C-alpha positions as CSV (number, residue, x, y, z in Angstrom):
1,M,111.8,32.2,123.4
2,K,110.7,29.2,121.3
3,V,106.9,28.9,120.7
4,A,105.0,25.8,119.9
5,F,101.9,26.5,117.8
6,L,99.3,23.7,117.9
7,G,96.6,24.3,115.1
8,T,97.5,25.7,111.8
9,G,94.3,25.9,110.0
10,L,92.7,28.8,108.4
11,M,93.6,31.2,111.3
12,G,96.4,29.5,112.8
13,Q,98.6,29.4,109.9
14,P,98.8,33.1,109.3
15,M,99.0,33.7,113.0
16,A,102.2,31.4,113.1
17,Q,103.6,33.3,110.1
18,R,103.5,36.5,112.1
19,L,105.8,34.9,114.8
20,L,108.3,33.7,112.1
21,A,108.2,37.2,110.5
22,A,109.1,38.6,113.9
23,N,112.2,36.2,114.2
24,I,110.6,34.0,116.9
25,Q,111.4,30.4,116.8
26,V,108.3,28.3,116.0
27,V,107.7,24.6,116.3
28,A,104.4,23.9,114.6
29,Y,101.9,20.8,115.0
30,N,98.8,20.2,113.1
31,R,96.6,17.0,113.1
32,T,96.7,17.3,109.2
33,P,100.2,17.5,108.3
34,E,99.7,18.8,104.9
35,K,98.7,22.2,106.4
36,L,102.2,22.6,107.7
37,A,104.0,22.8,104.5
38,P,103.9,26.7,104.1
39,L,105.2,27.1,107.6
40,Q,108.0,24.7,107.1
41,A,108.8,26.7,104.1
42,A,108.9,29.9,106.1
43,G,111.3,28.4,108.7
44,A,109.3,26.7,111.2
45,E,110.4,23.3,112.8
46,I,107.7,20.7,112.4
47,A,106.7,18.3,115.1
48,A,105.1,14.9,114.2
49,Q,103.6,14.7,117.6
50,P,102.2,17.3,119.9
51,R,104.6,16.2,122.8
52,Q,107.4,17.0,120.8
53,A,106.4,20.5,120.0
54,I,105.6,21.0,123.7
55,R,109.0,19.6,124.9
56,A,110.8,22.0,122.4
57,A,109.1,25.2,123.4
58,D,108.7,27.5,126.5
59,C,105.4,28.7,125.5
60,I,102.5,26.9,123.7
61,I,99.8,28.6,121.6
62,L,96.6,26.7,120.8
63,M,94.6,27.5,118.0
64,L,92.4,24.2,117.8
65,T,88.9,23.7,116.9
66,N,87.1,23.0,120.1
67,A,87.9,21.7,123.7
68,A,87.7,18.2,122.6
69,A,90.8,18.9,120.3
70,I,92.6,20.5,123.2
71,Y,92.1,17.6,125.5
72,Q,93.5,15.3,122.6
73,V,96.3,17.2,121.5
74,L,97.6,18.8,124.7
75,L,95.9,16.8,127.7
76,S,96.4,13.3,126.6
77,D,98.6,11.3,129.3
78,T,101.7,11.7,127.1
79,A,101.5,15.4,126.4
80,W,100.1,16.5,129.7
81,R,103.2,15.2,131.4
82,T,105.3,17.6,129.6
83,L,103.5,20.7,130.3
84,E,105.5,21.6,133.7
85,G,107.0,25.1,133.8
86,R,105.4,25.8,130.4
87,T,102.9,28.4,129.7
88,I,99.8,27.6,127.6
89,I,98.0,30.4,125.9
90,Q,94.5,29.2,124.4
91,M,93.4,31.5,121.3
92,G,90.3,29.5,120.0
93,T,86.8,29.9,120.9
94,I,85.5,27.6,123.7
95,T,83.1,28.2,126.6
96,P,84.2,30.1,129.8
97,T,83.6,26.6,131.7
98,E,85.7,24.7,129.4
99,S,88.6,27.3,129.7
100,Q,88.6,27.3,133.4
101,E,88.5,23.2,133.3
102,I,91.4,23.2,131.1
103,R,93.2,25.8,133.1
104,D,92.9,23.6,136.3
105,T,94.1,20.5,134.4
106,I,97.1,22.5,133.1
107,I,97.9,23.8,136.6
108,G,97.6,20.2,137.9
109,G,100.3,19.3,135.4
110,G,102.6,22.3,136.7
111,G,102.0,24.5,133.7
112,E,100.5,28.1,133.4
113,Y,97.3,29.0,131.5
114,I,95.9,32.0,130.0
115,E,93.1,32.6,127.5
116,A,93.3,35.0,124.6
117,P,90.7,34.4,122.1
118,V,90.8,36.8,118.9
119,L,88.2,38.7,117.0
120,G,88.7,38.9,113.1
121,S,89.3,36.6,110.3
122,I,92.2,35.8,107.9
123,P,93.0,39.4,106.5
124,E,93.5,40.5,110.2
125,A,95.5,37.5,111.1
126,K,97.8,38.1,108.3
127,S,98.2,41.8,109.0
128,G,98.4,41.5,112.8
129,Q,95.4,43.6,113.3
130,L,93.3,41.0,115.1
131,I,91.5,42.1,118.4
132,V,92.9,40.0,121.2
133,M,91.1,39.6,124.5
134,V,92.9,38.2,127.4
135,G,91.7,36.3,130.4
136,A,94.7,36.3,132.8
137,T,96.0,37.8,135.9
138,P,97.5,41.3,135.5
139,D,100.9,39.9,135.9
140,Q,100.5,37.2,133.3
141,Y,99.1,39.9,131.1
142,Q,102.2,42.0,131.4
143,R,104.5,39.0,130.8
144,H,102.9,37.9,127.6
145,L,101.8,41.3,126.2
146,Q,104.8,41.5,123.7
147,L,104.3,38.1,122.3
148,L,100.4,38.8,121.8
149,Q,101.0,42.2,120.2
150,N,102.4,39.9,117.3
151,F,98.7,39.2,116.6
152,G,96.9,42.6,117.3
153,P,98.3,46.0,118.4
154,E,96.3,46.4,121.6
155,P,95.7,43.1,123.5
156,L,93.0,43.9,126.0
157,L,92.9,42.5,129.4
158,I,89.3,41.7,130.3
159,G,89.6,39.8,133.5
160,P,90.4,36.2,134.8
161,V,90.2,33.3,132.8
162,G,86.7,32.8,131.6
163,T,85.9,36.3,130.9
164,A,87.7,36.6,127.6
165,A,86.1,33.4,126.5
166,A,82.6,34.8,127.3
167,L,83.3,38.0,125.5
168,K,84.3,36.0,122.6
169,L,81.3,33.9,122.4
170,S,79.1,37.0,123.0
171,L,80.6,38.5,119.9
172,N,80.3,35.5,117.8
173,Q,76.4,35.3,118.9
174,L,76.2,38.9,117.4
175,I,77.9,37.8,114.3
176,A,75.5,35.1,113.7
177,S,72.4,37.2,114.7
178,L,73.5,40.3,112.8
179,T,74.2,38.3,109.5
180,T,71.0,36.3,109.7
181,S,69.0,39.6,110.2
182,F,70.7,41.4,107.5
183,A,70.1,38.4,105.1
184,L,66.4,38.2,105.9
185,S,66.1,41.8,105.0
186,L,67.9,41.5,101.8
187,A,65.9,38.5,100.7
188,F,62.6,40.4,101.7
189,L,63.5,43.5,99.6
190,Q,64.6,41.2,96.4
191,R,61.2,39.5,96.6
192,Q,59.4,43.0,97.0
193,G,61.4,44.4,93.9
194,V,63.2,47.2,96.0
195,N,66.6,48.2,94.6
196,I,69.2,46.9,96.7
197,E,71.6,49.9,96.4
198,S,68.8,52.2,97.6
199,F,68.4,49.9,100.6
200,M,72.3,50.0,101.4
201,Q,72.4,53.9,100.8
202,V,69.6,54.5,103.5
203,L,71.3,51.8,105.8
204,R,74.8,53.0,105.5
205,Q,73.5,56.5,106.6
206,S,71.6,55.2,109.6
207,S,72.6,54.2,113.2
208,L,71.6,50.5,112.2
209,Y,74.7,50.3,109.9
210,A,77.3,47.7,110.8
211,P,80.5,47.2,108.5
212,T,80.0,43.6,108.3
213,F,76.8,44.2,106.1
214,D,79.0,45.6,103.1
215,K,81.5,42.9,103.8
216,K,78.8,40.2,103.3
217,L,76.8,41.9,100.7
218,Q,78.6,40.8,97.4
219,R,78.8,37.4,98.6
220,M,75.0,37.1,99.2
221,L,74.1,38.9,96.0
222,E,76.1,36.4,93.9
223,E,75.5,33.7,96.3
224,D,79.3,32.9,96.1
225,Y,80.5,31.7,99.4
226,A,83.8,29.9,98.3
227,N,87.3,30.7,100.0
228,P,85.6,31.6,103.5
229,N,87.4,33.5,106.0
230,F,85.0,31.8,108.5
231,P,83.2,28.6,107.6
232,T,79.6,28.0,108.3
233,K,80.4,25.2,110.3
234,H,82.5,27.1,112.7
235,L,79.9,29.6,113.3
236,L,77.3,26.9,114.1
237,K,79.9,25.4,116.5
238,D,80.3,28.7,118.2
239,T,76.4,29.2,118.2
240,D,76.1,25.9,120.0
241,L,78.8,26.8,122.6
242,F,76.9,30.2,123.3
243,I,73.6,28.5,123.8
244,S,75.1,25.8,126.0
245,E,76.5,28.3,128.2
246,A,73.8,30.8,128.2
247,K,71.2,28.1,129.0
248,A,72.9,27.6,132.4
249,L,72.3,31.3,133.0
250,G,68.6,31.3,132.7
251,L,68.6,33.5,129.5
252,D,65.6,33.4,127.0
253,L,67.5,31.8,124.0
254,S,64.6,31.7,121.5
255,S,66.2,34.4,119.3
256,I,69.5,32.7,119.0
257,E,67.9,29.1,118.7
258,S,66.1,30.4,115.6
259,V,69.4,31.6,114.2
260,R,70.8,28.2,114.8
261,H,68.2,26.5,112.8
262,I,69.1,28.7,109.8
263,L,72.8,27.9,110.3
264,A,71.8,24.1,110.5
265,T,69.8,24.6,107.4
266,A,72.8,25.9,105.4
267,M,74.9,22.9,106.5
268,K,72.1,20.7,105.3
269,M,72.6,22.7,101.9
270,S,76.3,21.7,101.8
271,F,77.6,25.0,102.9
272,A,79.5,23.6,105.8
273,N,82.9,24.7,104.6
274,D,81.7,27.8,102.8
275,D,81.4,31.2,104.2
276,Y,78.7,31.8,106.8
277,S,77.1,34.5,104.4
278,S,75.6,31.2,103.0
279,I,72.8,32.1,105.7
280,F,71.3,34.0,102.9
281,S,70.5,31.1,100.5
282,A,69.4,29.1,103.5
283,I,66.7,31.8,104.2
284,K,65.9,32.3,100.5
285,E,66.1,29.0,98.9
286,W,65.0,26.7,101.9
287,G,61.8,28.8,102.4
288,D,61.2,28.2,98.5
289,S,61.3,24.4,99.1
290,G,58.8,24.5,101.9
291,A,61.0,21.8,103.7
292,E,61.2,21.5,107.3
């Protein structure tokens, strides 16, 4: 098997490295060519255009920013005509509606489509410990299970295309909401003069505890958000996707819309490319400024 990997950013690069380490032939494409250098050094073939990567491969893995990027890279006239007889595995975060529309377009071009978004960040991508959620038929799942196990030990079949995308968005909504709630409690206790380690000691012993709190604690206390595993701009993008999809379902979105406002504030504070734990500074410092 030869795999085309389209999108080699923060997550895509270590994921493609996993395939190379498993002696799977990889042809890689990225819209920013400089990001391909480590993969080329590891033995990947480099494609100058998406259609070159698609033509060279049996299976195409997408780890692109959003649906617009998928349409531009995979579904332009020149690339779409090369999809016949090939399998496309979409592993980024998009809405269920977008995933189903992309599936229909790919099937129209004679290709096969499954979705397999992942939960986890760069450390898990490097170690092959991502949680892989699959939207596919049972037959498609079985045929691609071995390939997907390079990214996570137990890829889970969720249901047909759209279900895994929905699950991924719901989890990212939880990331945004949990982190915002934790940051607010932390800022509140700092202002009250409560010892933060006492807070954490109680929290860790309670059913309220989530491991992400300890993962983000030091970044927040030091207000050091450099070298992100997941940038603020990506969490804001995923939050917008969740809101757009959930709106059509008639859900009350007031809580996540407030979280979105805080994420947008962190963006205004120039934390777009920093870790999303920058939510803490948005809550603490933007409140001080009295800005709208």
